[in-house]
VEXDO-534677 format. One record per residue (C-alpha): y, z, x; residue in three letters. Coordinates in steps of 0.25 Angstrom, whole numbers, padded with zeros to 4 digits, always signed. Example, Ala and Ser with C-alpha at 12.3 -4.5 7.8 and 13.67 -1.06 7.14 Angstrom:
<sites>
-0018+0031+0049ALA;-0004+0029+0055SER;
</sites>
This chain:
<sites>
-0162+0131-0157MET;-0152+0133-0145LEU;-0139+0138-0149LYS;-0127+0140-0140GLY;-0112+0139-0139LEU;-0101+0131-0131VAL;-0091+0141-0125ASP;-0076+0139-0123ASP;-0080+0133-0109ARG;-0088+0122-0116GLN;-0101+0128-0110ARG;-0114+0127-0119ALA;-0120+0141-0119LEU;-0133+0146-0125ILE;-0141+0159-0124THR;-0155+0159-0118VAL;-0164+0171-0116GLN;-0168+0175-0102VAL;-0177+0185-0095ALA;-0182+0189-0082ALA;-0197+0187-0086SER;-0205+0182-0098ARG;-0207+0197-0103ASP;-0193+0203-0102THR;-0182+0204-0112THR;-0174+0191-0114ARG;-0159+0192-0113ARG;-0149+0182-0118ASN;-0142+0173-0108LEU;-0130+0164-0111GLU;-0131+0151-0103VAL;-0122+0139-0101TRP;-0130+0126-0103ILE;-0126+0119-0091ASP;-0132+0104-0091THR;-0127+0102-0076ALA;-0136+0114-0072PHE;-0150+0109-0068THR;-0156+0122-0066GLY;-0162+0131-0078ILE;-0153+0143-0078LEU;-0142+0149-0069ALA;-0138+0164-0072MET;-0127+0173-0067PRO;-0132+0184-0058ARG;-0129+0194-0068THR;-0137+0188-0078GLU;-0149+0187-0068ILE;-0148+0201-0065LYS;-0146+0205-0080ASN;-0159+0197-0084THR;-0167+0203-0072GLY;-0171+0190-0066LEU;-0179+0190-0054VAL;-0175+0182-0041TYR;-0184+0170-0039SER;-0178+0161-0027SER;-0166+0154-0022ASN;-0163+0140-0025ALA;-0153+0130-0020GLU;-0144+0124-0031ALA;-0133+0113-0031ILE;-0120+0117-0039LEU;-0112+0107-0047ALA;-0102+0106-0035ASP;-0114+0102-0026GLY;-0114+0116-0019THR;-0128+0120-0015VAL;-0131+0135-0017VAL;-0143+0144-0016ASP;-0146+0152-0029LEU;-0155+0163-0033GLU;-0165+0160-0043VAL;-0171+0169-0053PHE;-0183+0169-0063THR;-0179+0169-0078CYS;-0186+0167-0091PHE;-0178+0159-0101VAL;-0181+0158-0116ASP;-0179+0143-0120TRP;-0182+0137-0134PHE;-0194+0147-0136GLY;-0200+0146-0122GLU;-0198+0155-0110THR;-0195+0148-0097TYR;-0196+0154-0083GLU;-0184+0148-0075VAL;-0176+0149-0062ASP;-0162+0155-0064VAL;-0152+0153-0054MET;-0142+0164-0051ALA;-0128+0160-0054SER;-0114+0165-0050GLU;-0109+0160-0064SER;-0106+0169-0076GLU;-0114+0160-0085THR;-0129+0156-0085ALA;-0132+0142-0084LEU;-0143+0135-0092LEU;-0147+0122-0085GLY;-0154+0109-0089THR;-0168+0113-0084MET;-0174+0123-0094LEU;
</sites>
């Protein structure tokens, strides 16, 4: 069962467990479910550093206003409904992690 909350800014928030590898300790990450985000996960740089994620590549992304940006991509393991998935995480300048629609 997935449980979360809606904050005072009307954002749907849940907590997911993330790690730098399949075998490392998981940490809880509060994420904003963003149905307009077509990626899997975007994390603030501080969370990427705190989780110990490893740089993977760069990727071009189109923001909501149409701006094209180049983002750093990191490898992350996310526990989701009893399964562990290896996913690409985009580094974000935001204060909140975003969970997109592709997981």
